[in-house]
PDB file of N, H, CA, C and O in Angstrom:
ATOM      1  N   MET A   1      75.275 -21.019  41.798  1.00  0.00           N
ATOM      2  CA  MET A   1      73.881 -21.190  41.506  1.00  0.00           C
ATOM      3  C   MET A   1      73.738 -22.375  40.556  1.00  0.00           C
ATOM      4  O   MET A   1      74.464 -22.484  39.568  1.00  0.00           O
ATOM      5  N   THR A   2      72.805 -23.248  40.865  1.00  0.00           N
ATOM      6  H   THR A   2      72.216 -23.159  41.668  1.00  0.00           H
ATOM      7  CA  THR A   2      72.595 -24.412  40.004  1.00  0.00           C
ATOM      8  C   THR A   2      71.581 -24.062  38.922  1.00  0.00           C
ATOM      9  O   THR A   2      70.625 -23.322  39.156  1.00  0.00           O
ATOM     10  N   GLU A   3      71.809 -24.602  37.751  1.00  0.00           N
ATOM     11  H   GLU A   3      72.585 -25.203  37.561  1.00  0.00           H
ATOM     12  CA  GLU A   3      70.900 -24.353  36.633  1.00  0.00           C
ATOM     13  C   GLU A   3      69.820 -25.418  36.594  1.00  0.00           C
ATOM     14  O   GLU A   3      70.061 -26.584  36.907  1.00  0.00           O
ATOM     15  N   ARG A   4      68.639 -25.002  36.208  1.00  0.00           N
ATOM     16  H   ARG A   4      68.443 -24.055  35.954  1.00  0.00           H
ATOM     17  CA  ARG A   4      67.538 -25.940  36.050  1.00  0.00           C
ATOM     18  C   ARG A   4      67.769 -26.746  34.783  1.00  0.00           C
ATOM     19  O   ARG A   4      68.251 -26.203  33.789  1.00  0.00           O
ATOM     20  N   PRO A   5      67.436 -28.027  34.798  1.00  0.00           N
ATOM     21  CA  PRO A   5      67.600 -28.802  33.568  1.00  0.00           C
ATOM     22  C   PRO A   5      66.650 -28.271  32.493  1.00  0.00           C
ATOM     23  O   PRO A   5      65.508 -27.905  32.769  1.00  0.00           O
ATOM     24  N   SER A   6      67.151 -28.242  31.281  1.00  0.00           N
ATOM     25  H   SER A   6      68.079 -28.539  31.056  1.00  0.00           H
ATOM     26  CA  SER A   6      66.326 -27.707  30.198  1.00  0.00           C
ATOM     27  C   SER A   6      65.207 -28.685  29.856  1.00  0.00           C
ATOM     28  O   SER A   6      65.399 -29.901  29.846  1.00  0.00           O
ATOM     29  N   ARG A   7      64.057 -28.131  29.580  1.00  0.00           N
ATOM     30  H   ARG A   7      63.901 -27.143  29.588  1.00  0.00           H
ATOM     31  CA  ARG A   7      62.901 -28.944  29.208  1.00  0.00           C
ATOM     32  C   ARG A   7      62.844 -29.046  27.689  1.00  0.00           C
ATOM     33  O   ARG A   7      63.310 -28.149  26.986  1.00  0.00           O
ATOM     34  N   PRO A   8      62.280 -30.121  27.189  1.00  0.00           N
ATOM     35  CA  PRO A   8      62.094 -30.202  25.741  1.00  0.00           C
ATOM     36  C   PRO A   8      61.202 -29.071  25.249  1.00  0.00           C
ATOM     37  O   PRO A   8      60.271 -28.668  25.945  1.00  0.00           O
ATOM     38  N   THR A   9      61.477 -28.566  24.073  1.00  0.00           N
ATOM     39  H   THR A   9      62.234 -28.893  23.507  1.00  0.00           H
ATOM     40  CA  THR A   9      60.750 -27.395  23.580  1.00  0.00           C
ATOM     41  C   THR A   9      59.374 -27.730  23.022  1.00  0.00           C
ATOM     42  O   THR A   9      58.553 -26.826  22.867  1.00  0.00           O
ATOM     43  N   MET A  10      59.095 -28.967  22.722  1.00  0.00           N
ATOM     44  H   MET A  10      59.762 -29.701  22.849  1.00  0.00           H
ATOM     45  CA  MET A  10      57.833 -29.328  22.084  1.00  0.00           C
ATOM     46  C   MET A  10      56.786 -29.834  23.070  1.00  0.00           C
ATOM     47  O   MET A  10      55.830 -30.488  22.653  1.00  0.00           O
ATOM     48  N   ARG A  11      56.934 -29.557  24.350  1.00  0.00           N
ATOM     49  H   ARG A  11      57.710 -29.026  24.689  1.00  0.00           H
ATOM     50  CA  ARG A  11      55.993 -30.087  25.335  1.00  0.00           C
ATOM     51  C   ARG A  11      54.578 -29.555  25.139  1.00  0.00           C
ATOM     52  O   ARG A  11      53.609 -30.278  25.374  1.00  0.00           O
ATOM     53  N   GLY A  12      54.448 -28.314  24.716  1.00  0.00           N
ATOM     54  H   GLY A  12      55.234 -27.727  24.525  1.00  0.00           H
ATOM     55  CA  GLY A  12      53.122 -27.758  24.469  1.00  0.00           C
ATOM     56  C   GLY A  12      52.426 -28.459  23.319  1.00  0.00           C
ATOM     57  O   GLY A  12      51.223 -28.712  23.383  1.00  0.00           O
ATOM     58  N   ALA A  13      53.163 -28.773  22.274  1.00  0.00           N
ATOM     59  H   ALA A  13      54.141 -28.568  22.221  1.00  0.00           H
ATOM     60  CA  ALA A  13      52.598 -29.484  21.128  1.00  0.00           C
ATOM     61  C   ALA A  13      52.191 -30.904  21.509  1.00  0.00           C
ATOM     62  O   ALA A  13      51.167 -31.409  21.048  1.00  0.00           O
ATOM     63  N   VAL A  14      52.987 -31.534  22.341  1.00  0.00           N
ATOM     64  H   VAL A  14      53.819 -31.124  22.716  1.00  0.00           H
ATOM     65  CA  VAL A  14      52.650 -32.878  22.800  1.00  0.00           C
ATOM     66  C   VAL A  14      51.395 -32.837  23.668  1.00  0.00           C
ATOM     67  O   VAL A  14      50.531 -33.705  23.550  1.00  0.00           O
ATOM     68  N   ALA A  15      51.293 -31.843  24.529  1.00  0.00           N
ATOM     69  H   ALA A  15      51.995 -31.138  24.625  1.00  0.00           H
ATOM     70  CA  ALA A  15      50.102 -31.712  25.371  1.00  0.00           C
ATOM     71  C   ALA A  15      48.860 -31.479  24.518  1.00  0.00           C
ATOM     72  O   ALA A  15      47.808 -32.059  24.788  1.00  0.00           O
ATOM     73  N   GLY A  16      48.969 -30.641  23.496  1.00  0.00           N
ATOM     74  H   GLY A  16      49.823 -30.170  23.277  1.00  0.00           H
ATOM     75  CA  GLY A  16      47.834 -30.386  22.613  1.00  0.00           C
ATOM     76  C   GLY A  16      47.428 -31.611  21.822  1.00  0.00           C
ATOM     77  O   GLY A  16      46.237 -31.882  21.664  1.00  0.00           O
ATOM     78  N   SER A  17      48.399 -32.352  21.327  1.00  0.00           N
ATOM     79  H   SER A  17      49.366 -32.132  21.455  1.00  0.00           H
ATOM     80  CA  SER A  17      48.057 -33.547  20.565  1.00  0.00           C
ATOM     81  C   SER A  17      47.475 -34.633  21.468  1.00  0.00           C
ATOM     82  O   SER A  17      46.632 -35.417  21.031  1.00  0.00           O
ATOM     83  N   LEU A  18      47.916 -34.683  22.711  1.00  0.00           N
ATOM     84  H   LEU A  18      48.600 -34.047  23.066  1.00  0.00           H
ATOM     85  CA  LEU A  18      47.324 -35.622  23.663  1.00  0.00           C
ATOM     86  C   LEU A  18      45.869 -35.264  23.945  1.00  0.00           C
ATOM     87  O   LEU A  18      45.022 -36.150  24.062  1.00  0.00           O
ATOM     88  N   LEU A  19      45.582 -33.991  24.054  1.00  0.00           N
ATOM     89  H   LEU A  19      46.270 -33.271  23.959  1.00  0.00           H
ATOM     90  CA  LEU A  19      44.206 -33.535  24.258  1.00  0.00           C
ATOM     91  C   LEU A  19      43.330 -33.899  23.067  1.00  0.00           C
ATOM     92  O   LEU A  19      42.232 -34.426  23.241  1.00  0.00           O
ATOM     93  N   VAL A  20      43.810 -33.620  21.860  1.00  0.00           N
ATOM     94  H   VAL A  20      44.702 -33.191  21.719  1.00  0.00           H
ATOM     95  CA  VAL A  20      43.035 -33.934  20.648  1.00  0.00           C
ATOM     96  C   VAL A  20      42.838 -35.439  20.509  1.00  0.00           C
ATOM     97  O   VAL A  20      41.752 -35.888  20.141  1.00  0.00           O
ATOM     98  N   ALA A  21      43.872 -36.219  20.797  1.00  0.00           N
ATOM     99  H   ALA A  21      44.754 -35.854  21.095  1.00  0.00           H
ATOM    100  CA  ALA A  21      43.759 -37.673  20.685  1.00  0.00           C
ATOM    101  C   ALA A  21      42.731 -38.228  21.668  1.00  0.00           C
ATOM    102  O   ALA A  21      41.993 -39.155  21.335  1.00  0.00           O
ATOM    103  N   THR A  22      42.681 -37.676  22.858  1.00  0.00           N
ATOM    104  H   THR A  22      43.281 -36.924  23.129  1.00  0.00           H
ATOM    105  CA  THR A  22      41.690 -38.134  23.842  1.00  0.00           C
ATOM    106  C   THR A  22      40.279 -37.799  23.389  1.00  0.00           C
ATOM    107  O   THR A  22      39.368 -38.609  23.560  1.00  0.00           O
ATOM    108  N   ILE A  23      40.084 -36.622  22.818  1.00  0.00           N
ATOM    109  H   ILE A  23      40.824 -35.964  22.680  1.00  0.00           H
ATOM    110  CA  ILE A  23      38.760 -36.237  22.325  1.00  0.00           C
ATOM    111  C   ILE A  23      38.342 -37.145  21.172  1.00  0.00           C
ATOM    112  O   ILE A  23      37.203 -37.611  21.133  1.00  0.00           O
ATOM    113  N   VAL A  24      39.253 -37.399  20.237  1.00  0.00           N
ATOM    114  H   VAL A  24      40.178 -37.020  20.270  1.00  0.00           H
ATOM    115  CA  VAL A  24      38.932 -38.258  19.090  1.00  0.00           C
ATOM    116  C   VAL A  24      38.624 -39.677  19.549  1.00  0.00           C
ATOM    117  O   VAL A  24      37.685 -40.296  19.048  1.00  0.00           O
ATOM    118  N   LEU A  25      39.399 -40.201  20.492  1.00  0.00           N
ATOM    119  H   LEU A  25      40.162 -39.699  20.899  1.00  0.00           H
ATOM    120  CA  LEU A  25      39.163 -41.547  20.996  1.00  0.00           C
ATOM    121  C   LEU A  25      37.805 -41.668  21.672  1.00  0.00           C
ATOM    122  O   LEU A  25      37.066 -42.617  21.409  1.00  0.00           O
ATOM    123  N   CYS A  26      37.467 -40.721  22.538  1.00  0.00           N
ATOM    124  H   CYS A  26      38.067 -39.950  22.751  1.00  0.00           H
ATOM    125  CA  CYS A  26      36.172 -40.769  23.227  1.00  0.00           C
ATOM    126  C   CYS A  26      35.011 -40.601  22.249  1.00  0.00           C
ATOM    127  O   CYS A  26      33.959 -41.215  22.424  1.00  0.00           O
ATOM    128  N   THR A  27      35.199 -39.771  21.220  1.00  0.00           N
ATOM    129  H   THR A  27      36.054 -39.272  21.078  1.00  0.00           H
ATOM    130  CA  THR A  27      34.160 -39.612  20.206  1.00  0.00           C
ATOM    131  C   THR A  27      33.951 -40.907  19.448  1.00  0.00           C
ATOM    132  O   THR A  27      32.813 -41.307  19.203  1.00  0.00           O
ATOM    133  N   ALA A  28      35.043 -41.572  19.073  1.00  0.00           N
ATOM    134  H   ALA A  28      35.967 -41.247  19.272  1.00  0.00           H
ATOM    135  CA  ALA A  28      34.932 -42.837  18.352  1.00  0.00           C
ATOM    136  C   ALA A  28      34.257 -43.906  19.207  1.00  0.00           C
ATOM    137  O   ALA A  28      33.440 -44.678  18.706  1.00  0.00           O
ATOM    138  N   VAL A  29      34.589 -43.951  20.473  1.00  0.00           N
ATOM    139  H   VAL A  29      35.253 -43.323  20.880  1.00  0.00           H
ATOM    140  CA  VAL A  29      33.944 -44.905  21.376  1.00  0.00           C
ATOM    141  C   VAL A  29      32.453 -44.591  21.495  1.00  0.00           C
ATOM    142  O   VAL A  29      31.618 -45.495  21.485  1.00  0.00           O
ATOM    143  N   GLY A  30      32.127 -43.304  21.607  1.00  0.00           N
ATOM    144  H   GLY A  30      32.805 -42.569  21.615  1.00  0.00           H
ATOM    145  CA  GLY A  30      30.715 -42.916  21.681  1.00  0.00           C
ATOM    146  C   GLY A  30      29.942 -43.306  20.434  1.00  0.00           C
ATOM    147  O   GLY A  30      28.830 -43.825  20.530  1.00  0.00           O
ATOM    148  N   PHE A  31      30.523 -43.058  19.252  1.00  0.00           N
ATOM    149  H   PHE A  31      31.427 -42.636  19.174  1.00  0.00           H
ATOM    150  CA  PHE A  31      29.858 -43.464  18.019  1.00  0.00           C
ATOM    151  C   PHE A  31      29.738 -44.977  17.915  1.00  0.00           C
ATOM    152  O   PHE A  31      28.723 -45.493  17.449  1.00  0.00           O
ATOM    153  N   GLY A  32      30.777 -45.689  18.350  1.00  0.00           N
ATOM    154  H   GLY A  32      31.602 -45.270  18.729  1.00  0.00           H
ATOM    155  CA  GLY A  32      30.727 -47.151  18.297  1.00  0.00           C
ATOM    156  C   GLY A  32      29.655 -47.732  19.202  1.00  0.00           C
ATOM    157  O   GLY A  32      28.887 -48.601  18.789  1.00  0.00           O
ATOM    158  N   VAL A  33      29.606 -47.252  20.427  1.00  0.00           N
ATOM    159  H   VAL A  33      30.230 -46.546  20.762  1.00  0.00           H
ATOM    160  CA  VAL A  33      28.574 -47.719  21.359  1.00  0.00           C
ATOM    161  C   VAL A  33      27.200 -47.285  20.864  1.00  0.00           C
ATOM    162  O   VAL A  33      26.233 -48.042  20.950  1.00  0.00           O
ATOM    163  N   GLY A  34      27.121 -46.068  20.347  1.00  0.00           N
ATOM    164  H   GLY A  34      27.907 -45.454  20.276  1.00  0.00           H
ATOM    165  CA  GLY A  34      25.846 -45.588  19.817  1.00  0.00           C
ATOM    166  C   GLY A  34      25.366 -46.387  18.631  1.00  0.00           C
ATOM    167  O   GLY A  34      24.165 -46.612  18.486  1.00  0.00           O
ATOM    168  N   ALA A  35      26.270 -46.819  17.782  1.00  0.00           N
ATOM    169  H   ALA A  35      27.246 -46.635  17.899  1.00  0.00           H
ATOM    170  CA  ALA A  35      25.883 -47.648  16.639  1.00  0.00           C
ATOM    171  C   ALA A  35      25.355 -49.002  17.104  1.00  0.00           C
ATOM    172  O   ALA A  35      24.465 -49.578  16.480  1.00  0.00           O
ATOM    173  N   ALA A  36      25.909 -49.503  18.201  1.00  0.00           N
ATOM    174  H   ALA A  36      26.633 -49.035  18.709  1.00  0.00           H
ATOM    175  CA  ALA A  36      25.462 -50.793  18.724  1.00  0.00           C
ATOM    176  C   ALA A  36      24.065 -50.709  19.338  1.00  0.00           C
ATOM    177  O   ALA A  36      23.300 -51.672  19.276  1.00  0.00           O
ATOM    178  N   VAL A  37      23.734 -49.568  19.926  1.00  0.00           N
ATOM    179  H   VAL A  37      24.356 -48.786  19.976  1.00  0.00           H
ATOM    180  CA  VAL A  37      22.429 -49.443  20.583  1.00  0.00           C
ATOM    181  C   VAL A  37      21.419 -48.660  19.756  1.00  0.00           C
ATOM    182  O   VAL A  37      20.256 -48.553  20.144  1.00  0.00           O
ATOM    183  N   GLY A  38      21.846 -48.112  18.625  1.00  0.00           N
ATOM    184  H   GLY A  38      22.792 -48.199  18.311  1.00  0.00           H
ATOM    185  CA  GLY A  38      20.915 -47.427  17.742  1.00  0.00           C
ATOM    186  C   GLY A  38      20.851 -45.922  17.893  1.00  0.00           C
ATOM    187  O   GLY A  38      19.909 -45.303  17.397  1.00  0.00           O
ATOM    188  N   ALA A  39      21.805 -45.317  18.549  1.00  0.00           N
ATOM    189  H   ALA A  39      22.570 -45.819  18.952  1.00  0.00           H
ATOM    190  CA  ALA A  39      21.818 -43.864  18.719  1.00  0.00           C
ATOM    191  C   ALA A  39      23.237 -43.330  18.559  1.00  0.00           C
ATOM    192  O   ALA A  39      23.814 -42.832  19.526  1.00  0.00           O
ATOM    193  N   PRO A  40      23.819 -43.423  17.347  1.00  0.00           N
ATOM    194  CA  PRO A  40      25.227 -43.040  17.205  1.00  0.00           C
ATOM    195  C   PRO A  40      25.502 -41.542  17.360  1.00  0.00           C
ATOM    196  O   PRO A  40      26.518 -41.157  17.940  1.00  0.00           O
ATOM    197  N   VAL A  41      24.608 -40.700  16.849  1.00  0.00           N
ATOM    198  H   VAL A  41      23.783 -41.013  16.379  1.00  0.00           H
ATOM    199  CA  VAL A  41      24.877 -39.264  16.896  1.00  0.00           C
ATOM    200  C   VAL A  41      24.822 -38.713  18.321  1.00  0.00           C
ATOM    201  O   VAL A  41      25.755 -38.021  18.727  1.00  0.00           O
ATOM    202  N   PRO A  42      23.770 -38.988  19.098  1.00  0.00           N
ATOM    203  CA  PRO A  42      23.761 -38.447  20.469  1.00  0.00           C
ATOM    204  C   PRO A  42      24.925 -38.956  21.331  1.00  0.00           C
ATOM    205  O   PRO A  42      25.508 -38.195  22.103  1.00  0.00           O
ATOM    206  N   LEU A  43      25.253 -40.228  21.196  1.00  0.00           N
ATOM    207  H   LEU A  43      24.779 -40.846  20.569  1.00  0.00           H
ATOM    208  CA  LEU A  43      26.359 -40.750  22.001  1.00  0.00           C
ATOM    209  C   LEU A  43      27.708 -40.287  21.455  1.00  0.00           C
ATOM    210  O   LEU A  43      28.663 -40.163  22.221  1.00  0.00           O
ATOM    211  N   GLY A  44      27.808 -40.031  20.164  1.00  0.00           N
ATOM    212  H   GLY A  44      27.032 -40.132  19.541  1.00  0.00           H
ATOM    213  CA  GLY A  44      29.028 -39.466  19.606  1.00  0.00           C
ATOM    214  C   GLY A  44      29.264 -38.056  20.098  1.00  0.00           C
ATOM    215  O   GLY A  44      30.389 -37.685  20.433  1.00  0.00           O
ATOM    216  N   ILE A  45      28.202 -37.269  20.140  1.00  0.00           N
ATOM    217  H   ILE A  45      27.288 -37.570  19.867  1.00  0.00           H
ATOM    218  CA  ILE A  45      28.322 -35.903  20.655  1.00  0.00           C
ATOM    219  C   ILE A  45      28.651 -35.918  22.141  1.00  0.00           C
ATOM    220  O   ILE A  45      29.442 -35.103  22.615  1.00  0.00           O
ATOM    221  N   THR A  46      28.050 -36.837  22.869  1.00  0.00           N
ATOM    222  H   THR A  46      27.407 -37.499  22.484  1.00  0.00           H
ATOM    223  CA  THR A  46      28.387 -36.990  24.287  1.00  0.00           C
ATOM    224  C   THR A  46      29.860 -37.362  24.446  1.00  0.00           C
ATOM    225  O   THR A  46      30.527 -36.894  25.368  1.00  0.00           O
ATOM    226  N   GLY A  47      30.363 -38.208  23.543  1.00  0.00           N
ATOM    227  H   GLY A  47      29.821 -38.588  22.794  1.00  0.00           H
ATOM    228  CA  GLY A  47      31.771 -38.589  23.570  1.00  0.00           C
ATOM    229  C   GLY A  47      32.702 -37.407  23.382  1.00  0.00           C
ATOM    230  O   GLY A  47      33.789 -37.377  23.959  1.00  0.00           O
ATOM    231  N   VAL A  48      32.283 -36.420  22.572  1.00  0.00           N
ATOM    232  H   VAL A  48      31.400 -36.444  22.104  1.00  0.00           H
ATOM    233  CA  VAL A  48      33.103 -35.218  22.381  1.00  0.00           C
ATOM    234  C   VAL A  48      33.259 -34.477  23.707  1.00  0.00           C
ATOM    235  O   VAL A  48      34.366 -34.080  24.071  1.00  0.00           O
ATOM    236  N   PHE A  49      32.168 -34.292  24.417  1.00  0.00           N
ATOM    237  H   PHE A  49      31.269 -34.614  24.121  1.00  0.00           H
ATOM    238  CA  PHE A  49      32.228 -33.555  25.679  1.00  0.00           C
ATOM    239  C   PHE A  49      32.962 -34.340  26.763  1.00  0.00           C
ATOM    240  O   PHE A  49      33.741 -33.772  27.529  1.00  0.00           O
ATOM    241  N   VAL A  50      32.713 -35.632  26.824  1.00  0.00           N
ATOM    242  H   VAL A  50      32.080 -36.094  26.202  1.00  0.00           H
ATOM    243  CA  VAL A  50      33.435 -36.463  27.792  1.00  0.00           C
ATOM    244  C   VAL A  50      34.922 -36.478  27.458  1.00  0.00           C
ATOM    245  O   VAL A  50      35.763 -36.429  28.356  1.00  0.00           O
ATOM    246  N   GLY A  51      35.248 -36.545  26.167  1.00  0.00           N
ATOM    247  H   GLY A  51      34.565 -36.585  25.437  1.00  0.00           H
ATOM    248  CA  GLY A  51      36.642 -36.538  25.749  1.00  0.00           C
ATOM    249  C   GLY A  51      37.347 -35.235  26.084  1.00  0.00           C
ATOM    250  O   GLY A  51      38.521 -35.236  26.455  1.00  0.00           O
ATOM    251  N   ALA A  52      36.634 -34.124  25.955  1.00  0.00           N
ATOM    252  H   ALA A  52      35.681 -34.123  25.654  1.00  0.00           H
ATOM    253  CA  ALA A  52      37.243 -32.834  26.293  1.00  0.00           C
ATOM    254  C   ALA A  52      37.578 -32.770  27.781  1.00  0.00           C
ATOM    255  O   ALA A  52      38.659 -32.319  28.159  1.00  0.00           O
ATOM    256  N   ILE A  53      36.667 -33.213  28.606  1.00  0.00           N
ATOM    257  H   ILE A  53      35.789 -33.579  28.298  1.00  0.00           H
ATOM    258  CA  ILE A  53      36.906 -33.204  30.050  1.00  0.00           C
ATOM    259  C   ILE A  53      38.014 -34.184  30.408  1.00  0.00           C
ATOM    260  O   ILE A  53      38.918 -33.853  31.176  1.00  0.00           O
ATOM    261  N   ALA A  54      37.945 -35.397  29.848  1.00  0.00           N
ATOM    262  H   ALA A  54      37.211 -35.666  29.224  1.00  0.00           H
ATOM    263  CA  ALA A  54      38.974 -36.400  30.133  1.00  0.00           C
ATOM    264  C   ALA A  54      40.334 -35.944  29.613  1.00  0.00           C
ATOM    265  O   ALA A  54      41.354 -36.169  30.265  1.00  0.00           O
ATOM    266  N   GLY A  55      40.357 -35.310  28.454  1.00  0.00           N
ATOM    267  H   GLY A  55      39.529 -35.127  27.925  1.00  0.00           H
ATOM    268  CA  GLY A  55      41.618 -34.824  27.896  1.00  0.00           C
ATOM    269  C   GLY A  55      42.261 -33.764  28.755  1.00  0.00           C
ATOM    270  O   GLY A  55      43.478 -33.760  28.937  1.00  0.00           O
ATOM    271  N   ILE A  56      41.454 -32.864  29.284  1.00  0.00           N
ATOM    272  H   ILE A  56      40.465 -32.868  29.136  1.00  0.00           H
ATOM    273  CA  ILE A  56      41.999 -31.833  30.173  1.00  0.00           C
ATOM    274  C   ILE A  56      42.581 -32.461  31.428  1.00  0.00           C
ATOM    275  O   ILE A  56      43.639 -32.049  31.903  1.00  0.00           O
ATOM    276  N   VAL A  57      41.893 -33.452  31.959  1.00  0.00           N
ATOM    277  H   VAL A  57      41.033 -33.787  31.573  1.00  0.00           H
ATOM    278  CA  VAL A  57      42.397 -34.135  33.158  1.00  0.00           C
ATOM    279  C   VAL A  57      43.704 -34.866  32.856  1.00  0.00           C
ATOM    280  O   VAL A  57      44.650 -34.801  33.641  1.00  0.00           O
ATOM    281  N   VAL A  58      43.757 -35.562  31.720  1.00  0.00           N
ATOM    282  H   VAL A  58      42.988 -35.616  31.082  1.00  0.00           H
ATOM    283  CA  VAL A  58      44.962 -36.308  31.350  1.00  0.00           C
ATOM    284  C   VAL A  58      46.145 -35.361  31.159  1.00  0.00           C
ATOM    285  O   VAL A  58      47.240 -35.619  31.659  1.00  0.00           O
ATOM    286  N   VAL A  59      45.922 -34.270  30.440  1.00  0.00           N
ATOM    287  H   VAL A  59      45.033 -34.059  30.034  1.00  0.00           H
ATOM    288  CA  VAL A  59      47.007 -33.308  30.200  1.00  0.00           C
ATOM    289  C   VAL A  59      47.442 -32.630  31.501  1.00  0.00           C
ATOM    290  O   VAL A  59      48.634 -32.415  31.720  1.00  0.00           O
ATOM    291  N   ALA A  60      46.498 -32.299  32.349  1.00  0.00           N
ATOM    292  H   ALA A  60      45.529 -32.473  32.171  1.00  0.00           H
ATOM    293  CA  ALA A  60      46.847 -31.660  33.618  1.00  0.00           C
ATOM    294  C   ALA A  60      47.683 -32.576  34.496  1.00  0.00           C
ATOM    295  O   ALA A  60      48.615 -32.122  35.159  1.00  0.00           O
ATOM    296  N   ARG A  61      47.357 -33.847  34.504  1.00  0.00           N
ATOM    297  H   ARG A  61      46.599 -34.216  33.965  1.00  0.00           H
ATOM    298  CA  ARG A  61      48.138 -34.785  35.320  1.00  0.00           C
ATOM    299  C   ARG A  61      49.489 -35.074  34.703  1.00  0.00           C
ATOM    300  O   ARG A  61      50.490 -35.170  35.414  1.00  0.00           O
ATOM    301  N   ARG A  62      49.531 -35.215  33.384  1.00  0.00           N
ATOM    302  H   ARG A  62      48.718 -35.137  32.807  1.00  0.00           H
ATOM    303  CA  ARG A  62      50.797 -35.566  32.719  1.00  0.00           C
ATOM    304  C   ARG A  62      51.772 -34.386  32.689  1.00  0.00           C
ATOM    305  O   ARG A  62      52.975 -34.566  32.879  1.00  0.00           O
ATOM    306  N   PHE A  63      51.254 -33.193  32.452  1.00  0.00           N
ATOM    307  H   PHE A  63      50.277 -33.047  32.298  1.00  0.00           H
ATOM    308  CA  PHE A  63      52.104 -32.007  32.304  1.00  0.00           C
ATOM    309  C   PHE A  63      51.845 -31.017  33.431  1.00  0.00           C
ATOM    310  O   PHE A  63      51.663 -29.829  33.165  1.00  0.00           O
ATOM    311  N   SER A  64      51.824 -31.455  34.640  1.00  0.00           N
ATOM    312  H   SER A  64      51.971 -32.420  34.856  1.00  0.00           H
ATOM    313  CA  SER A  64      51.529 -30.570  35.768  1.00  0.00           C
ATOM    314  C   SER A  64      52.638 -29.564  36.014  1.00  0.00           C
ATOM    315  O   SER A  64      52.433 -28.593  36.742  1.00  0.00           O
ATOM    316  N   ASP A  65      53.800 -29.771  35.428  1.00  0.00           N
ATOM    317  H   ASP A  65      53.967 -30.561  34.836  1.00  0.00           H
ATOM    318  CA  ASP A  65      54.911 -28.846  35.654  1.00  0.00           C
ATOM    319  C   ASP A  65      55.042 -27.781  34.572  1.00  0.00           C
ATOM    320  O   ASP A  65      55.991 -26.997  34.602  1.00  0.00           O
ATOM    321  N   LEU A  66      54.123 -27.732  33.625  1.00  0.00           N
ATOM    322  H   LEU A  66      53.353 -28.369  33.600  1.00  0.00           H
ATOM    323  CA  LEU A  66      54.190 -26.703  32.570  1.00  0.00           C
ATOM    324  C   LEU A  66      53.815 -25.346  33.107  1.00  0.00           C
ATOM    325  O   LEU A  66      53.816 -24.366  32.362  1.00  0.00           O
TER     326      LEU A  66
END
């Protein structure tokens, strides 16, 4: 019987930090664009929701074998 190669133990932590980083990045972009057009809070909040969705997609594609 062949053994499966061992996976790194911190993959869950990496996936979580990737999710948080995507949310923070999208929020910052939303606030930046919002500051340029005069509506930083609504676009910042929109960035949080877009970042959450984008983060889930990024983590699902990157760690599809978890």
